[in-house]
BAPA-808036 format. One record per residue (C-alpha): x, y, z; residue in one letter. Coordinates in steps of 0.2 Angstrom, whole numbers, plus 5000, padded with zeros to 4 digits. Layout:
<pts>
XYZA/...
</pts>
This chain:
<pts>
560541574759M/561741724759I/562241814743K/564041874744P/564142064746D/565842134745W/565342304753N/564642214768T/566242104769F/567342264768K/566242354781T/566242204793K/568142164792F/568742344790S/570142314802E/571042204789N/569942144773P/571442054766Q/571741944781Y/569941904783N/569841864764F/571241744766E/570341664781W/568741644771L/569741564756C/570741444768Y/569041384775L/568341354758L/570041274752F/570041154767C/568141104764K/568441074745E/569940954749Y/569340884765N/570740954776Q/569740954792D/571140984803F/571941124793G/573541144783I/575341174790F/576041354786R/577441464790Y/577341644797K/577541754781N/577341604770Q/578241634753A/577241654737S/575741554743I/574641554758E/575041374766T/576141234762E/575541144746P/574540984748I/574640824737V/572940774729I/573140624718G/574440664705N/574440854708D/575340964721T/574141104724V/574441274732G/573341424734W/573341604735Q/572041734740A/572041924735K/570742044740F/570842184727Y/569942354726D/570542374708V/570342274691A/571342114689L/572142194674S/573042314685N/573842174695K/574642084680K/576442114686K/575942054704E/575141894697L/576541854686L/577741874700S/576641754711T/576741614698L/578641634696E/578941634715K/577741484717A/578841384705K/580441444713K/580041404731Y/578941244727Y/579741164712P/578441014713T/576941124712I/575741074698T/574141174702K/573841344709L/572141394714I/571941584714F/570541664724Y/570041844722T/568441954724N/568742034707Q/568341964689E/569241984672W/568442114661G/568142074642Q/568442204629D/567142174615E/567141994618G/569041964617T/570041884631T/571042014641P/572942034636K/573442024654G/572441854656L/573241784641I/575041834647E/574741754664I/574041594657Q/575541584645K/576741604660K/575841464669A/575941344655E/577841384653D/578041344671L/576941184670N/575641254682I/573841234680I/573041394685L/571341384693D/570441544694W/569141564709R/568541744705V/566941834711A/565741714703S/566441564713F/565841644729F/564141654722E/564141464718S/563141334727E/564741264735F/564941434744V/563141494747C/562241334751I/563441194755K/564441304766N/563141424771E/563841434789T/565441504782I/564541624770S/563441694784K/564941734795H/565841834781F/564341914772F/562941944785L/562942114793Q/562642094811D/563042264819C/562442444818F/562742524802L/562042704799P/561442744781K/562442884772L/560842954765N/560042974782D/561543064788I/561543174773S/559743224775K/559943264794K/561543364790N/560643474777K/559143504790L/560443554803N/561343674791I/559643754786K/559143784804S/560643894807I/559944034795G/561144174790K/562644094798R/562743994781Y/562344094765A/562543964751P/561644084739N/563144194739L/564044154722D/565944104724K/565944124743Y/566643954746S/568043974733Q/568544144741L/568444074758N/569643934754Q/570744014740K/572044104751N/572543974763I/571943814755K/570843764769L/570043634758E/571743544757D/571843534776Y/570143434776F/570743334761N/572243284771S/571243164782F/571143054766E/572542934761I/572242964743E/572643154745H/574343114755I/574742984741V/574543114728D/575643234738K/577043104739L/576843074721K/577143254717G/578743264728L/579843224713F/578843284699D/579843434695T/581243404683K/583043434689Y/584443454677H/586043384684Y/587143234683R/588343164696T/589843064689S/590842944699L/592442864694M/592442744708T/590942734720L/591842644734N/593042794735N/591642914740I/591642954758P/590242874767N/589542794751Y/589342624760P/588342704773D/587242794760Y/587042634750K/586642534765S/585342664771S/584542664754Y/584442474752E/583842454770S/582342574767F/581942494750R/581942324758S/580642384770Y/579342354756F/579842184750G/581242054748E/582242004733D/582142184726E/583442254714D/583842414722F/584642494707G/586342554714I/587642494703K/589542514705E/589642584687E/590642734681D/589142844680I/587742854693L/586242964686D/585343024702I/583843084691D/583542904686I/583942834703L/582542944711F/581342914697E/581542724699N/581442744718F/579842854717K/578942734705N/579342574715D/578742654731I/577242734724I/576742564717D/576742504735K/575842654742I/574342624730E/574142454737L/573742514755L/572042484762Y/571242634770I/571442554787N/573342534785D/573642704794I/575042644805D/575942564791F/575742724780F/576342834794I/577842724797T/578142744778F/578142934779I/579342934794N/580542814785K/580442914769F/580943074779Q/582342984787S/582942914771Y/582943094763L/583843164778E/585143034777N/585343054758F/585543244761L/586943224774E/587843104762Q/587643214747F/588243374757N/589743274762L/590143224744R/589943404738K/591443454750T/592643354740L/593943444729V/593243464711Y/594543444698N/594343514681K/594643344673D/593843204685P/594443064674R/596243094678Q/596143014695E/595042864699S/594642924717D/593943094711T/592143144713F/591443264701Y/589743354702V/588943464689E/587443554696L/586243674688D/586643854695E/584843894698V/584243744708Q/585443644719S/584943464723Y/585243484742S/583943624742R/582743504733L/582843374747V/582743504761E/581143574753D/580443394752T/580843364770I/579943524774K/578443464764K/578343304774I/578343404790E/576943514784S/575243524792E/574443414779E/575543264783F/575243294802K/573343304800I/573343134791F/574343064806E/573443144820K/571743134813K/571143284823S/571143474818M/570543634826L/570143784815I/570443944825I/569744114819G/568944274824E/567044304824A/566244314807L/567844254798I/566844104790G/567143954801K/565343894801T/565143934783H/566743834779L/566143684789F/564443684781C/565343694763D/566543554767I/565143444774A/563943464760L/565343444747N/565943284755R/564243214756L/563943254738Q/565543154734D/564843014745E/566143034759K/565343004776P/565243164786T/564343214802V/564143404805L/563543464822V/563443624831F/564143634849A/563043784854N/561543654854L/562543534866F/561743474882D/562943484896K/562143334904N/562643224890K/564343164883T/565043244867I/564643084857I/562943074865D/562643254859N/563143204842I/562043054842I/560543164847S/560843304834Q/560843164821L/559143114828G/559642934833M/558942844848V/559442694858N/561242684852I/562742684863N/564342774860E/565342624855D/564042554843D/563842724835F/565742754833L/565942574826Q/564542604814G/565342764807L/567042674806N/566242534796L/565342654785L/567042724780S/567542554773T/566042544763R/566342714754Y/568242704755S/568442864764S/568642914782K/567042974791T/567443154796L/566543214812I/566443404812M/565943504827I/565743684824D/565943824837A/566543734853I/566643904861N/564843944861E/563543934876K/563943784887E/565143694875A/566743754883P/566343674899E/565943514891I/567543514880F/568843574892K/568343424903E/568143294889N/569143344873I/570543224877I/569343084879K/568443134863L/570143134853N/570642964860E/568942894856Q/569142954838I/570942894837K/570442714842S/569542694826Y/570642684811P/569342764799N/568742914809L/569343094809A/568943244819L/568743434815A/568243564827M/568143754826S/568343894839I/568344074841R/570144144843D/569844244859V/568944094867E/570243964865V/570743974883N/569043934888R/569343754881V/571243744883K/571743724901T/573343674910S/572743494911S/572443474892N/573543604884E/575043494881V/573943354874Y/573043474862L/574643554856D/575343384852N/573843284846E/572743414838T/573343514823I/572843694825Q/572543794809I/572143984808Q/570744034797H/571344194790K/569744234779G/570144334764F/571944384769E/572844434753G/571344434742I/570344574750E/570044674734L/569444524725E/568244484739A/567444654739V/567244654720A/566444474721T/565244524735F/564744684726C/564444594710N/563444454719A/562344574728L/562144704714G/563044844722V/564144974714E/565944944719L/566545074731P/568345154732K/569345074745I/570745164755P/572245044756F/572445064774H/570744984778I/570644844766T/571144724780R/569444754788L/568744654774F/569844504778I/568344454788N/566944394776P/565544424789G/566044614791I/566144624772L/564444534769F/563644644782M/564244804774Y/563844764756I/562044694761E/561744854771L/562144964757I/560944864746K/559544854759D/559745024768S/558345144767K/559445294771E/560545364757K/562345314761M/563945394754D/564845234747I/566045324737S/567345284750I/567145144763I/567245204781N/567445054793P/566445144807T/564945164795K/564844974794V/564444954812F/563445114813Q/562345064798A/562144894806Y/561444974822L/560345094813N/559644944803D/559244854820L/558445014826E/557245024812R/556844834814K/556444864832F/555345014829Y/554344914816Q/554044784829L/553544904843Y/552945064834S/551445064845N/552445074861E/553945184856I/554345344845D/555345334829E/556645454836E/556945344851D/558645254851E/558145104861V/559344984853V/560845094853I/560545144871E/560344964876A/562044914869V/562845064877R/562045014894T/562744834891I/564444914888I/564345004904S/564044844913L/565444764903W/566844874908T/567344874926K/568744994931E/570244914921D/569444744918F/568444694904V/567344544905S/566644454890F/565144384899Y/563844464910F/562444404920D/560844394911Y/559744454925K/560744604928D/560644654910V/558844614909K/558544724924E/559544874917K/558744864900L/556944854907K/556845044908A/557145054890L/556044914884H/555544744891K/555844664874K/557444744869V/558644614877L/557744464868E/557744564852F/559644584853L/559844394856I/558644354842S/559644464830E/561244374834G/562044534843V/562044444859L/562144254864N/561344174879K/561944024888Y/561843934905K/563243864916N/563443824935E/563544014939E/561844054930G/561244124914T/562544234905K/562444344889V/563944404878Y/564244494862F/564244374847T/565544464837Y/567244524843Q/567344664831K/565644724836F/566244734854E/567744834849N/566644964839F/565444984854L/566945024866L/567545154853Q/565845244852I/565445234870T/567145294877Y/
</pts>
């Protein structure tokens, strides 16, 4: 015996839960009324699911609705179902209504919505038979029709557990050390404050886009458009036709609200328009992405058409007294805000990155070293998991070039014996259970061997993600290394199919960032010359400087911030650490670390050409004379990174700004 589990049902039939619920109810209806060979129906059958059947003295029809909200919220729709059932099938005497929800009582009283619906059924001489969630737990469903029940409620495919994914993500984040510093108060808020990075990640979710659409007309605009004769307005028939055509996309037999009256209040027209459309938006399932994107495109086309017609009408001659002639068009607009500007702004919003991210389901965060890309990804992942939104965060610097991208993700999650298709399908199903897209986040696709993997497979990865309606992808890359992934063979695809967002760090809030960091680390706020505040757009540079002030053993003049001191103090700090490790082998006055980086710079610059990557063996051989351990020390401290490719083992400076400083002090 299988107990109905609606989460399992939604997960198993995530591609279209409503359609599969109708199928479940159709099978049960046919079983109950011995319709072994099925019941005739039309495509897009009006009001009920099939043609009514005659059972004794009753003409019986049925309707099935899979809801994610309470039945009380669907009162209007349920009343409409009854009215249309009687309209299209006058002989109907009984309507069976199947739903996965149940009516909720208020302190033992019958819900007002249920009373109103029952009264409407009585007025129409229809017996309304409710088959709510408890019906599906009955003996008739669970035992007598166990075969049907098993098909719809038994999970028969791989489904990862959100709790397991969450634990693994937290362990992975902990393993990256100082690249993520959650103990720094308000870091996340600062990192996202200026360019609203969090909104970009929220844009993968349909609820966020719905809220954006709801807000398009929230501002109140004070104007009235008066028309003596609507038919005399140039292009009015085209305008009316386009409006009605758009509105009819969402349903038949609608009252479209355009009346040929003396006064047309556009405020009211758009308010009604917004309310009607938003009602329908909120009914969408998470998997109805194509429909929703079509809605956005039609909405934009509608606005563009309206704007064209509106501007044409504004060009007419305005008379002082519009009532003197019946074919005169009169407009009175607020001097501050023109209506055409409102519509233009609305179109721009629909064309913004947030709507594009929702449509493309793929985003690439680009930024310089230390700007906070990894920190941002960790914050977003942890916050989403806390809100029970399925999220997978992996680090590309740990990828194995002999595995596919998806197999690398599976490995970082600690999963075994799972193929790519089952894994992605499982994540897709998990989204349905939690009513949120599963976001796959891949940090630092520029590091180590990752560029070689991604430049060959990034199109395949995007297409794999796009093939599942409930999956989305976010990646990050260092700005100077974008071209290590973007090639002539994938550039056009990436530019069109992956929304690229610049991470600008603390741009515009540099002073607030400095004050916050100083307060968090217990350091006196220094004076900041205006011309160098842009240095602290970069959170990593700022954090490094404030932390060095706090921890440095040497007395530093911090009355005025000097950007050169940031890097010099960093080198000095590394020098002290190295001496503490090998004090029995070197003198305290030896500048092993500083000489090592100067040596690397000398290898790095060749005539007029600067190479970002240099051979590990060459560097090791050159540095051996200084100290046999200094190269590994620089790698362990994060000054250098090491990776392998087909050309051999390479090393490179981790931070772009550090490279610039080293060039400055060397030459």
